[in-house]
C-alpha positions, -999 to +999 in steps of 0.1 A: -057-560+823-072-560+790-083-525+796-048-515+803-035-533+773-061-515+752-052-482+767-016-488+761-022-497+725-042-465+720-015-445+736+012-460+714-010-455+684-015-418+692+023-414+697+029-430+663+003-406+647+018-376+664+053-386+653+040-391+617+022-358+619+053-341+631+073-357+604+047-350+577+046-313+582+082-310+570+075-333+541+041-316+536+058-282+536+083-294+510+055-308+489+035-276+492+066-255+483+072-277+452+035-276+443+035-238+446+067-235+427+052-256+399+021-234+399+043-202+398+063-217+368+031-226+350+017-191+356+049-175+345+049-196+313+012-186+306+021-149+313+050-152+288+027-168+262+000-141+268+025-113+265+038-129+233+003-132+219-004-096+229+027-083+212+019-102+180-016-089+181-004-053+185+021-058+156-007-072+134-030-044+143-002-019+135+003-036+101-034-035+094-035+002+102-005+008+079-020-012+050-054+006+055-037+040+055-018+031+023-049+017+006-068+049+016-040+071+002-040+050-031-078+053-033-076+090-028-048+094-053-064+073-080-101+079-073-105+099-104-087+074-127-119+062-144-132+098-149-098+110-162-096+080-185-128+092-201-119+128-200-085+124-217-102+113-250-122+146-250-092+166-240-071+150-268-098+157-294-098+193-281-061+196-284-061+181-319-087+205-331-068+234-316-035+223-333-052+218-367-070+251-367-065+272-399-038+296-389-041+318-420-078+322-417-075+331-380-049+358-388-072+374-415-104+375-395-106+393-361-138+374-350-121+341-356-090+354-338-111+360-306-125+325-310-090+310-314-077+330-284-107+316-263-098+281-274-061+286-264-072+300-230-095+270-225-067+246-234-043+262-209-070+261-182-078+225-189-041+216-186-040+235-152-070+216-139-055+183-150-021+191-134-038+203-102-053+168-099-019+153-106-029+143-141+000+147-165-001+148-202+027+127-218+037+143-251+073+129-255+083+143-289+122+142-293+125+123-260+141+089-255+116+060-258+105+046-224+084+015-225+068+024-191+050+054-206+052+050-244+039+025-269+057+023-302+034+017-330+058+027-358+095+028-366+103+057-388+136+062-407+152+093-394+185+111-389+176+113-352+193+090-327+178+055-327+152+051-300+142+088-301+105+096-305+101+115-337+063+114-339+035+115-313+004+099-327-016+102-294-005+118-261-005+096-230-017+104-195-007+095-160-020+102-125+008+105-099+031+082-118+003+057-125-001+053-162-037+058-174-029+056-211+005+053-228+016+077-255+014+062-290+046+071-307+068+066-338+104+058-329+134+067-350+154+040-367+185+044-389+180+051-426+185+021-448 
């Protein structure tokens, strides 16, 4: 009998296990579905974060490209600034010598006339070369004073409108709207 009792107990135990296995698959499937849904949600969140990082990286790369392009354009535009800064002193001395040449002597002597003509042609050619490289001479005689391009070193009593430049002591220069050297000027003030 004890063998029968033991067999009966084993049989009952197997039935309980089968019932629990049969009940667990439903619970197990629900748990697996929940687990898979959680994994899907986590992966979706990671995908969203990765896409966001990717978009930010692309935007930053685009900004770096734009800044680099702007810096390169500025470098190209102003690469000759130091050279021009040195050259304008020589050019101004040349212009001053040309302006102060003895006009009466030039008119009397044909040899000096040829020399003066050559200097005038050289002066015009120098201005063309400077302009070709976007270097502009600032000679603001009879213009309104602009502190961005002019430096007033004297106030001169004059009949001209106050703030008008009545004397240019030294011409200024700029490269593509970047000031290399301001024009040194005398500005009109009312007579006392």
